mmCIF file as Biopython writes it, N, C-alpha, C and O atoms, coordinates in Angstrom:
data_model
#
loop_
_atom_site.group_PDB
_atom_site.id
_atom_site.type_symbol
_atom_site.label_atom_id
_atom_site.label_alt_id
_atom_site.label_comp_id
_atom_site.label_asym_id
_atom_site.label_entity_id
_atom_site.label_seq_id
_atom_site.pdbx_PDB_ins_code
_atom_site.Cartn_x
_atom_site.Cartn_y
_atom_site.Cartn_z
_atom_site.occupancy
_atom_site.B_iso_or_equiv
_atom_site.auth_seq_id
_atom_site.auth_asym_id
_atom_site.pdbx_PDB_model_num
ATOM 1   N N  . MET A ? 1  ? 14.397 3.691  -46.905 1.0 0.0 1  A 1 
ATOM 2   C CA . MET A ? 1  ? 15.154 3.636  -48.047 1.0 0.0 1  A 1 
ATOM 3   C C  . MET A ? 1  ? 13.852 4.509  -49.119 1.0 0.0 1  A 1 
ATOM 4   O O  . MET A ? 1  ? 12.685 4.215  -49.378 1.0 0.0 1  A 1 
ATOM 5   N N  . ALA A ? 2  ? 14.703 5.619  -49.514 1.0 0.0 2  A 1 
ATOM 6   C CA . ALA A ? 2  ? 13.455 6.822  -50.426 1.0 0.0 2  A 1 
ATOM 7   C C  . ALA A ? 2  ? 13.364 5.621  -51.718 1.0 0.0 2  A 1 
ATOM 8   O O  . ALA A ? 2  ? 12.176 5.363  -51.910 1.0 0.0 2  A 1 
ATOM 9   N N  . THR A ? 3  ? 14.184 4.907  -52.551 1.0 0.0 3  A 1 
ATOM 10  C CA . THR A ? 3  ? 14.073 4.253  -53.746 1.0 0.0 3  A 1 
ATOM 11  C C  . THR A ? 3  ? 13.101 3.000  -53.717 1.0 0.0 3  A 1 
ATOM 12  O O  . THR A ? 3  ? 12.467 2.561  -54.676 1.0 0.0 3  A 1 
ATOM 13  N N  . LEU A ? 4  ? 13.118 2.458  -52.264 1.0 0.0 4  A 1 
ATOM 14  C CA . LEU A ? 4  ? 12.310 1.211  -51.972 1.0 0.0 4  A 1 
ATOM 15  C C  . LEU A ? 4  ? 11.405 1.948  -51.933 1.0 0.0 4  A 1 
ATOM 16  O O  . LEU A ? 4  ? 10.665 1.534  -52.826 1.0 0.0 4  A 1 
ATOM 17  N N  . ASP A ? 5  ? 10.720 3.210  -51.265 1.0 0.0 5  A 1 
ATOM 18  C CA . ASP A ? 5  ? 9.288  3.823  -50.624 1.0 0.0 5  A 1 
ATOM 19  C C  . ASP A ? 5  ? 8.628  3.821  -52.337 1.0 0.0 5  A 1 
ATOM 20  O O  . ASP A ? 5  ? 7.580  3.297  -52.714 1.0 0.0 5  A 1 
ATOM 21  N N  . MET A ? 6  ? 9.755  4.677  -53.254 1.0 0.0 6  A 1 
ATOM 22  C CA . MET A ? 6  ? 9.147  5.156  -54.213 1.0 0.0 6  A 1 
ATOM 23  C C  . MET A ? 6  ? 8.721  4.242  -55.009 1.0 0.0 6  A 1 
ATOM 24  O O  . MET A ? 6  ? 7.685  4.405  -55.653 1.0 0.0 6  A 1 
ATOM 25  N N  . THR A ? 7  ? 9.528  3.026  -55.098 1.0 0.0 7  A 1 
ATOM 26  C CA . THR A ? 7  ? 8.662  1.729  -56.071 1.0 0.0 7  A 1 
ATOM 27  C C  . THR A ? 7  ? 7.831  0.905  -55.392 1.0 0.0 7  A 1 
ATOM 28  O O  . THR A ? 7  ? 7.223  0.079  -56.071 1.0 0.0 7  A 1 
ATOM 29  N N  . GLN A ? 8  ? 7.623  0.923  -54.043 1.0 0.0 8  A 1 
ATOM 30  C CA . GLN A ? 8  ? 6.196  0.475  -53.497 1.0 0.0 8  A 1 
ATOM 31  C C  . GLN A ? 8  ? 5.289  1.281  -53.793 1.0 0.0 8  A 1 
ATOM 32  O O  . GLN A ? 8  ? 4.251  0.710  -54.127 1.0 0.0 8  A 1 
ATOM 33  N N  . ARG A ? 9  ? 5.233  2.772  -53.814 1.0 0.0 9  A 1 
ATOM 34  C CA . ARG A ? 9  ? 4.541  3.367  -54.705 1.0 0.0 9  A 1 
ATOM 35  C C  . ARG A ? 9  ? 4.243  3.318  -55.802 1.0 0.0 9  A 1 
ATOM 36  O O  . ARG A ? 9  ? 3.066  3.351  -56.162 1.0 0.0 9  A 1 
ATOM 37  N N  . HIS A ? 10 ? 5.167  3.234  -56.541 1.0 0.0 10 A 1 
ATOM 38  C CA . HIS A ? 10 ? 5.176  3.368  -58.152 1.0 0.0 10 A 1 
ATOM 39  C C  . HIS A ? 10 ? 5.790  2.455  -58.824 1.0 0.0 10 A 1 
ATOM 40  O O  . HIS A ? 10 ? 6.643  2.940  -59.568 1.0 0.0 10 A 1 
ATOM 41  N N  . PRO A ? 11 ? 5.689  1.088  -58.876 1.0 0.0 11 A 1 
ATOM 42  C CA . PRO A ? 11 ? 6.505  0.069  -59.424 1.0 0.0 11 A 1 
ATOM 43  C C  . PRO A ? 11 ? 7.206  0.744  -60.695 1.0 0.0 11 A 1 
ATOM 44  O O  . PRO A ? 11 ? 6.981  1.875  -61.127 1.0 0.0 11 A 1 
ATOM 45  N N  . LYS A ? 12 ? 7.949  -0.038 -61.109 1.0 0.0 12 A 1 
ATOM 46  C CA . LYS A ? 12 ? 8.912  0.254  -61.974 1.0 0.0 12 A 1 
ATOM 47  C C  . LYS A ? 12 ? 8.204  0.799  -63.660 1.0 0.0 12 A 1 
ATOM 48  O O  . LYS A ? 12 ? 8.500  1.736  -64.401 1.0 0.0 12 A 1 
ATOM 49  N N  . SER A ? 13 ? 7.276  -0.195 -63.748 1.0 0.0 13 A 1 
ATOM 50  C CA . SER A ? 13 ? 6.560  -0.132 -65.160 1.0 0.0 13 A 1 
ATOM 51  C C  . SER A ? 13 ? 5.349  0.961  -65.109 1.0 0.0 13 A 1 
ATOM 52  O O  . SER A ? 13 ? 4.567  1.205  -66.027 1.0 0.0 13 A 1 
ATOM 53  N N  . THR A ? 14 ? 5.383  1.548  -63.844 1.0 0.0 14 A 1 
ATOM 54  C CA . THR A ? 14 ? 4.102  2.517  -63.596 1.0 0.0 14 A 1 
ATOM 55  C C  . THR A ? 14 ? 4.192  3.667  -64.681 1.0 0.0 14 A 1 
ATOM 56  O O  . THR A ? 14 ? 5.307  3.977  -65.098 1.0 0.0 14 A 1 
ATOM 57  N N  . ASN A ? 15 ? 3.070  4.308  -65.151 1.0 0.0 15 A 1 
ATOM 58  C CA . ASN A ? 15 ? 3.105  5.605  -65.898 1.0 0.0 15 A 1 
ATOM 59  C C  . ASN A ? 15 ? 3.058  6.694  -65.119 1.0 0.0 15 A 1 
ATOM 60  O O  . ASN A ? 15 ? 2.091  6.774  -64.361 1.0 0.0 15 A 1 
ATOM 61  N N  . LEU A ? 16 ? 4.026  7.738  -65.108 1.0 0.0 16 A 1 
ATOM 62  C CA . LEU A ? 16 ? 3.942  8.477  -63.992 1.0 0.0 16 A 1 
ATOM 63  C C  . LEU A ? 16 ? 3.072  9.794  -64.351 1.0 0.0 16 A 1 
ATOM 64  O O  . LEU A ? 16 ? 2.717  10.720 -63.620 1.0 0.0 16 A 1 
ATOM 65  N N  . ARG A ? 17 ? 2.860  9.567  -65.681 1.0 0.0 17 A 1 
ATOM 66  C CA . ARG A ? 17 ? 1.738  10.799 -66.451 1.0 0.0 17 A 1 
ATOM 67  C C  . ARG A ? 17 ? 0.584  10.655 -66.054 1.0 0.0 17 A 1 
ATOM 68  O O  . ARG A ? 17 ? -0.226 11.553 -66.286 1.0 0.0 17 A 1 
ATOM 69  N N  . VAL A ? 18 ? 0.224  9.588  -65.408 1.0 0.0 18 A 1 
ATOM 70  C CA . VAL A ? 18 ? -1.286 9.563  -65.046 1.0 0.0 18 A 1 
ATOM 71  C C  . VAL A ? 18 ? -1.223 9.898  -63.656 1.0 0.0 18 A 1 
ATOM 72  O O  . VAL A ? 18 ? -2.243 9.668  -63.006 1.0 0.0 18 A 1 
ATOM 73  N N  . HIS A ? 19 ? -0.110 10.459 -62.988 1.0 0.0 19 A 1 
ATOM 74  C CA . HIS A ? 19 ? -0.139 11.151 -61.577 1.0 0.0 19 A 1 
ATOM 75  C C  . HIS A ? 19 ? -0.224 12.582 -61.862 1.0 0.0 19 A 1 
ATOM 76  O O  . HIS A ? 19 ? 0.314  13.009 -62.883 1.0 0.0 19 A 1 
ATOM 77  N N  . THR A ? 20 ? -0.855 13.383 -61.051 1.0 0.0 20 A 1 
ATOM 78  C CA . THR A ? 20 ? -0.540 14.875 -61.303 1.0 0.0 20 A 1 
ATOM 79  C C  . THR A ? 20 ? 0.564  15.742 -60.366 1.0 0.0 20 A 1 
ATOM 80  O O  . THR A ? 20 ? 0.810  15.443 -59.197 1.0 0.0 20 A 1 
ATOM 81  N N  . ALA A ? 21 ? 1.050  16.627 -60.932 1.0 0.0 21 A 1 
ATOM 82  C CA . ALA A ? 21 ? 2.307  16.807 -60.455 1.0 0.0 21 A 1 
ATOM 83  C C  . ALA A ? 21 ? 2.353  17.119 -59.107 1.0 0.0 21 A 1 
ATOM 84  O O  . ALA A ? 21 ? 3.394  17.080 -58.451 1.0 0.0 21 A 1 
ATOM 85  N N  . GLU A ? 22 ? 0.915  17.525 -58.520 1.0 0.0 22 A 1 
ATOM 86  C CA . GLU A ? 22 ? 0.945  17.837 -56.916 1.0 0.0 22 A 1 
ATOM 87  C C  . GLU A ? 22 ? 0.833  16.643 -56.325 1.0 0.0 22 A 1 
ATOM 88  O O  . GLU A ? 22 ? 1.201  16.625 -55.151 1.0 0.0 22 A 1 
ATOM 89  N N  . ASP A ? 23 ? 0.275  15.224 -56.965 1.0 0.0 23 A 1 
ATOM 90  C CA . ASP A ? 23 ? 0.555  13.864 -56.274 1.0 0.0 23 A 1 
ATOM 91  C C  . ASP A ? 23 ? 2.116  13.420 -56.090 1.0 0.0 23 A 1 
ATOM 92  O O  . ASP A ? 23 ? 2.488  12.735 -55.138 1.0 0.0 23 A 1 
ATOM 93  N N  . LEU A ? 24 ? 3.070  13.944 -57.222 1.0 0.0 24 A 1 
ATOM 94  C CA . LEU A ? 24 ? 4.062  13.461 -57.404 1.0 0.0 24 A 1 
ATOM 95  C C  . LEU A ? 24 ? 5.228  14.358 -56.367 1.0 0.0 24 A 1 
ATOM 96  O O  . LEU A ? 24 ? 6.285  13.869 -55.970 1.0 0.0 24 A 1 
ATOM 97  N N  . GLN A ? 25 ? 4.821  15.544 -56.104 1.0 0.0 25 A 1 
ATOM 98  C CA . GLN A ? 25 ? 5.330  16.553 -55.182 1.0 0.0 25 A 1 
ATOM 99  C C  . GLN A ? 25 ? 4.943  16.077 -53.702 1.0 0.0 25 A 1 
ATOM 100 O O  . GLN A ? 25 ? 5.677  16.215 -52.723 1.0 0.0 25 A 1 
ATOM 101 N N  . ARG A ? 26 ? 3.660  15.490 -53.699 1.0 0.0 26 A 1 
ATOM 102 C CA . ARG A ? 26 ? 3.813  15.119 -52.197 1.0 0.0 26 A 1 
ATOM 103 C C  . ARG A ? 26 ? 4.616  13.865 -51.916 1.0 0.0 26 A 1 
ATOM 104 O O  . ARG A ? 26 ? 5.479  13.901 -51.040 1.0 0.0 26 A 1 
ATOM 105 N N  . VAL A ? 27 ? 4.407  12.864 -52.541 1.0 0.0 27 A 1 
ATOM 106 C CA . VAL A ? 27 ? 5.437  11.997 -52.475 1.0 0.0 27 A 1 
ATOM 107 C C  . VAL A ? 27 ? 6.656  12.070 -52.073 1.0 0.0 27 A 1 
ATOM 108 O O  . VAL A ? 27 ? 7.218  11.440 -51.177 1.0 0.0 27 A 1 
ATOM 109 N N  . SER A ? 28 ? 7.200  13.184 -53.050 1.0 0.0 28 A 1 
ATOM 110 C CA . SER A ? 28 ? 9.126  13.583 -52.605 1.0 0.0 28 A 1 
ATOM 111 C C  . SER A ? 28 ? 8.995  14.784 -51.289 1.0 0.0 28 A 1 
ATOM 112 O O  . SER A ? 28 ? 10.035 14.916 -50.645 1.0 0.0 28 A 1 
ATOM 113 N N  . ASP A ? 29 ? 7.885  15.598 -50.883 1.0 0.0 29 A 1 
ATOM 114 C CA . ASP A ? 29 ? 7.886  15.960 -49.938 1.0 0.0 29 A 1 
ATOM 115 C C  . ASP A ? 29 ? 8.189  15.046 -48.861 1.0 0.0 29 A 1 
ATOM 116 O O  . ASP A ? 29 ? 9.139  15.080 -48.078 1.0 0.0 29 A 1 
ATOM 117 N N  . GLU A ? 30 ? 6.972  13.999 -48.965 1.0 0.0 30 A 1 
ATOM 118 C CA . GLU A ? 30 ? 7.042  12.733 -47.850 1.0 0.0 30 A 1 
ATOM 119 C C  . GLU A ? 30 ? 8.474  12.466 -47.416 1.0 0.0 30 A 1 
ATOM 120 O O  . GLU A ? 30 ? 8.897  12.585 -46.267 1.0 0.0 30 A 1 
ATOM 121 N N  . LEU A ? 31 ? 9.434  11.941 -48.907 1.0 0.0 31 A 1 
ATOM 122 C CA . LEU A ? 31 ? 10.509 10.973 -48.531 1.0 0.0 31 A 1 
ATOM 123 C C  . LEU A ? 31 ? 11.227 12.043 -48.396 1.0 0.0 31 A 1 
ATOM 124 O O  . LEU A ? 31 ? 12.188 11.536 -47.817 1.0 0.0 31 A 1 
ATOM 125 N N  . ASN A ? 32 ? 11.522 13.298 -48.508 1.0 0.0 32 A 1 
ATOM 126 C CA . ASN A ? 32 ? 12.231 14.111 -47.883 1.0 0.0 32 A 1 
ATOM 127 C C  . ASN A ? 32 ? 12.272 14.848 -47.191 1.0 0.0 32 A 1 
ATOM 128 O O  . ASN A ? 32 ? 13.015 15.821 -47.315 1.0 0.0 32 A 1 
ATOM 129 N N  . ARG A ? 33 ? 11.215 14.594 -45.855 1.0 0.0 33 A 1 
ATOM 130 C CA . ARG A ? 33 ? 10.961 15.386 -44.478 1.0 0.0 33 A 1 
ATOM 131 C C  . ARG A ? 33 ? 11.336 13.896 -44.059 1.0 0.0 33 A 1 
ATOM 132 O O  . ARG A ? 33 ? 11.256 14.090 -42.846 1.0 0.0 33 A 1 
ATOM 133 N N  . ARG A ? 34 ? 11.706 12.477 -44.168 1.0 0.0 34 A 1 
ATOM 134 C CA . ARG A ? 34 ? 11.801 11.566 -43.582 1.0 0.0 34 A 1 
ATOM 135 C C  . ARG A ? 34 ? 12.894 11.509 -43.009 1.0 0.0 34 A 1 
ATOM 136 O O  . ARG A ? 34 ? 13.782 11.357 -43.848 1.0 0.0 34 A 1 
ATOM 137 N N  . PRO A ? 35 ? 13.473 11.579 -41.459 1.0 0.0 35 A 1 
ATOM 138 C CA . PRO A ? 35 ? 14.478 11.242 -40.850 1.0 0.0 35 A 1 
ATOM 139 C C  . PRO A ? 35 ? 15.120 10.073 -41.481 1.0 0.0 35 A 1 
ATOM 140 O O  . PRO A ? 35 ? 14.476 9.115  -41.909 1.0 0.0 35 A 1 
ATOM 141 N N  . ARG A ? 36 ? 16.526 10.184 -41.532 1.0 0.0 36 A 1 
ATOM 142 C CA . ARG A ? 36 ? 17.352 8.779  -41.979 1.0 0.0 36 A 1 
ATOM 143 C C  . ARG A ? 36 ? 18.726 8.657  -40.906 1.0 0.0 36 A 1 
ATOM 144 O O  . ARG A ? 36 ? 19.495 9.424  -40.326 1.0 0.0 36 A 1 
ATOM 145 N N  . LYS A ? 37 ? 18.524 7.328  -41.031 1.0 0.0 37 A 1 
ATOM 146 C CA . LYS A ? 37 ? 19.438 7.052  -40.188 1.0 0.0 37 A 1 
ATOM 147 C C  . LYS A ? 37 ? 21.461 7.361  -40.408 1.0 0.0 37 A 1 
ATOM 148 O O  . LYS A ? 37 ? 22.362 7.766  -39.673 1.0 0.0 37 A 1 
ATOM 149 N N  . THR A ? 38 ? 21.342 6.852  -41.929 1.0 0.0 38 A 1 
ATOM 150 C CA . THR A ? 38 ? 22.837 7.637  -42.571 1.0 0.0 38 A 1 
ATOM 151 C C  . THR A ? 38 ? 22.851 8.940  -42.462 1.0 0.0 38 A 1 
ATOM 152 O O  . THR A ? 38 ? 24.010 9.344  -42.560 1.0 0.0 38 A 1 
ATOM 153 N N  . LEU A ? 39 ? 21.812 10.100 -42.244 1.0 0.0 39 A 1 
ATOM 154 C CA . LEU A ? 39 ? 21.897 11.396 -42.161 1.0 0.0 39 A 1 
ATOM 155 C C  . LEU A ? 39 ? 22.138 11.814 -40.806 1.0 0.0 39 A 1 
ATOM 156 O O  . LEU A ? 39 ? 22.249 13.037 -40.729 1.0 0.0 39 A 1 
ATOM 157 N N  . ASP A ? 40 ? 22.284 11.069 -39.461 1.0 0.0 40 A 1 
ATOM 158 C CA . ASP A ? 40 ? 22.841 11.033 -38.339 1.0 0.0 40 A 1 
ATOM 159 C C  . ASP A ? 40 ? 21.084 11.702 -37.958 1.0 0.0 40 A 1 
ATOM 160 O O  . ASP A ? 40 ? 20.957 12.861 -37.561 1.0 0.0 40 A 1 
ATOM 161 N N  . TRP A ? 41 ? 19.879 10.789 -38.154 1.0 0.0 41 A 1 
ATOM 162 C CA . TRP A ? 41 ? 18.456 11.144 -38.004 1.0 0.0 41 A 1 
ATOM 163 C C  . TRP A ? 41 ? 18.288 12.501 -38.562 1.0 0.0 41 A 1 
ATOM 164 O O  . TRP A ? 41 ? 17.180 12.916 -38.220 1.0 0.0 41 A 1 
ATOM 165 N N  . LYS A ? 42 ? 18.890 13.314 -39.237 1.0 0.0 42 A 1 
ATOM 166 C CA . LYS A ? 42 ? 18.312 14.127 -40.030 1.0 0.0 42 A 1 
ATOM 167 C C  . LYS A ? 42 ? 17.328 14.039 -41.200 1.0 0.0 42 A 1 
ATOM 168 O O  . LYS A ? 42 ? 17.386 13.023 -41.892 1.0 0.0 42 A 1 
ATOM 169 N N  . THR A ? 43 ? 16.483 14.932 -41.484 1.0 0.0 43 A 1 
ATOM 170 C CA . THR A ? 43 ? 15.800 14.763 -42.923 1.0 0.0 43 A 1 
ATOM 171 C C  . THR A ? 43 ? 16.805 15.485 -44.424 1.0 0.0 43 A 1 
ATOM 172 O O  . THR A ? 43 ? 17.460 16.523 -44.516 1.0 0.0 43 A 1 
ATOM 173 N N  . PRO A ? 44 ? 16.593 14.652 -45.168 1.0 0.0 44 A 1 
ATOM 174 C CA . PRO A ? 44 ? 16.864 14.964 -46.187 1.0 0.0 44 A 1 
ATOM 175 C C  . PRO A ? 44 ? 17.049 16.452 -46.353 1.0 0.0 44 A 1 
ATOM 176 O O  . PRO A ? 44 ? 18.129 17.013 -46.534 1.0 0.0 44 A 1 
ATOM 177 N N  . HIS A ? 45 ? 15.661 17.119 -46.256 1.0 0.0 45 A 1 
ATOM 178 C CA . HIS A ? 45 ? 14.964 18.550 -46.473 1.0 0.0 45 A 1 
ATOM 179 C C  . HIS A ? 45 ? 15.659 19.730 -45.801 1.0 0.0 45 A 1 
ATOM 180 O O  . HIS A ? 45 ? 15.779 20.909 -46.137 1.0 0.0 45 A 1 
ATOM 181 N N  . ASP A ? 46 ? 16.091 19.016 -44.715 1.0 0.0 46 A 1 
ATOM 182 C CA . ASP A ? 46 ? 16.602 20.162 -43.453 1.0 0.0 46 A 1 
ATOM 183 C C  . ASP A ? 46 ? 18.120 19.973 -43.666 1.0 0.0 46 A 1 
ATOM 184 O O  . ASP A ? 46 ? 18.756 20.987 -43.379 1.0 0.0 46 A 1 
ATOM 185 N N  . LEU A ? 47 ? 18.862 18.929 -44.097 1.0 0.0 47 A 1 
ATOM 186 C CA . LEU A ? 47 ? 20.259 19.019 -44.601 1.0 0.0 47 A 1 
ATOM 187 C C  . LEU A ? 47 ? 20.098 19.857 -45.613 1.0 0.0 47 A 1 
ATOM 188 O O  . LEU A ? 47 ? 20.703 20.927 -45.539 1.0 0.0 47 A 1 
ATOM 189 N N  . PHE A ? 48 ? 19.376 19.625 -46.627 1.0 0.0 48 A 1 
ATOM 190 C CA . PHE A ? 48 ? 19.757 20.567 -47.635 1.0 0.0 48 A 1 
ATOM 191 C C  . PHE A ? 48 ? 19.941 21.936 -47.380 1.0 0.0 48 A 1 
ATOM 192 O O  . PHE A ? 48 ? 20.890 22.676 -47.636 1.0 0.0 48 A 1 
ATOM 193 N N  . ALA A ? 49 ? 18.637 22.182 -46.714 1.0 0.0 49 A 1 
ATOM 194 C CA . ALA A ? 49 ? 18.669 23.747 -46.352 1.0 0.0 49 A 1 
ATOM 195 C C  . ALA A ? 49 ? 19.658 24.263 -45.361 1.0 0.0 49 A 1 
ATOM 196 O O  . ALA A ? 49 ? 19.703 25.490 -45.279 1.0 0.0 49 A 1 
ATOM 197 N N  . SER A ? 50 ? 20.531 23.520 -44.521 1.0 0.0 50 A 1 
ATOM 198 C CA . SER A ? 50 ? 21.394 24.015 -43.510 1.0 0.0 50 A 1 
ATOM 199 C C  . SER A ? 50 ? 22.683 24.297 -44.767 1.0 0.0 50 A 1 
ATOM 200 O O  . SER A ? 50 ? 23.389 25.294 -44.612 1.0 0.0 50 A 1 
ATOM 201 N N  . VAL A ? 51 ? 22.832 23.759 -45.481 1.0 0.0 51 A 1 
ATOM 202 C CA . VAL A ? 51 ? 24.007 23.723 -46.654 1.0 0.0 51 A 1 
ATOM 203 C C  . VAL A ? 51 ? 23.518 24.934 -47.071 1.0 0.0 51 A 1 
ATOM 204 O O  . VAL A ? 51 ? 24.322 25.857 -46.941 1.0 0.0 51 A 1 
ATOM 205 N N  . GLN A ? 52 ? 22.192 25.285 -47.642 1.0 0.0 52 A 1 
ATOM 206 C CA . GLN A ? 52 ? 21.770 26.385 -48.794 1.0 0.0 52 A 1 
ATOM 207 C C  . GLN A ? 52 ? 22.358 27.633 -47.731 1.0 0.0 52 A 1 
ATOM 208 O O  . GLN A ? 52 ? 22.971 28.615 -48.148 1.0 0.0 52 A 1 
ATOM 209 N N  . GLU A ? 53 ? 22.077 27.412 -46.452 1.0 0.0 53 A 1 
ATOM 210 C CA . GLU A ? 53 ? 21.664 28.727 -45.435 1.0 0.0 53 A 1 
ATOM 211 C C  . GLU A ? 53 ? 23.530 29.005 -45.766 1.0 0.0 53 A 1 
ATOM 212 O O  . GLU A ? 53 ? 23.937 29.947 -46.446 1.0 0.0 53 A 1 
ATOM 213 N N  . ARG A ? 54 ? 24.467 27.926 -45.095 1.0 0.0 54 A 1 
ATOM 214 C CA . ARG A ? 54 ? 25.468 27.913 -44.648 1.0 0.0 54 A 1 
ATOM 215 C C  . ARG A ? 54 ? 26.070 28.685 -46.369 1.0 0.0 54 A 1 
ATOM 216 O O  . ARG A ? 54 ? 26.613 29.786 -46.463 1.0 0.0 54 A 1 
ATOM 217 N N  . ASP A ? 55 ? 25.896 28.134 -47.050 1.0 0.0 55 A 1 
ATOM 218 C CA . ASP A ? 55 ? 26.583 28.645 -48.655 1.0 0.0 55 A 1 
ATOM 219 C C  . ASP A ? 55 ? 26.097 30.126 -48.933 1.0 0.0 55 A 1 
ATOM 220 O O  . ASP A ? 55 ? 26.468 30.689 -49.963 1.0 0.0 55 A 1 
ATOM 221 N N  . VAL A ? 56 ? 25.423 30.643 -48.193 1.0 0.0 56 A 1 
ATOM 222 C CA . VAL A ? 56 ? 24.872 32.272 -48.873 1.0 0.0 56 A 1 
ATOM 223 C C  . VAL A ? 56 ? 25.944 33.153 -48.249 1.0 0.0 56 A 1 
ATOM 224 O O  . VAL A ? 56 ? 25.945 34.366 -48.457 1.0 0.0 56 A 1 
#
């Protein structure tokens, strides 16, 4: 679960301003490239990319 993973890394009270944009992007990329059972084991990244390609 992305929300759980994000809160494990950065609890609700965490000041995200102390992290660089690169650090936060790395966490985002990691979460978006993880396969999800609810997406039939596709990654959010791949699913979004396929929708973008289809809509072009």
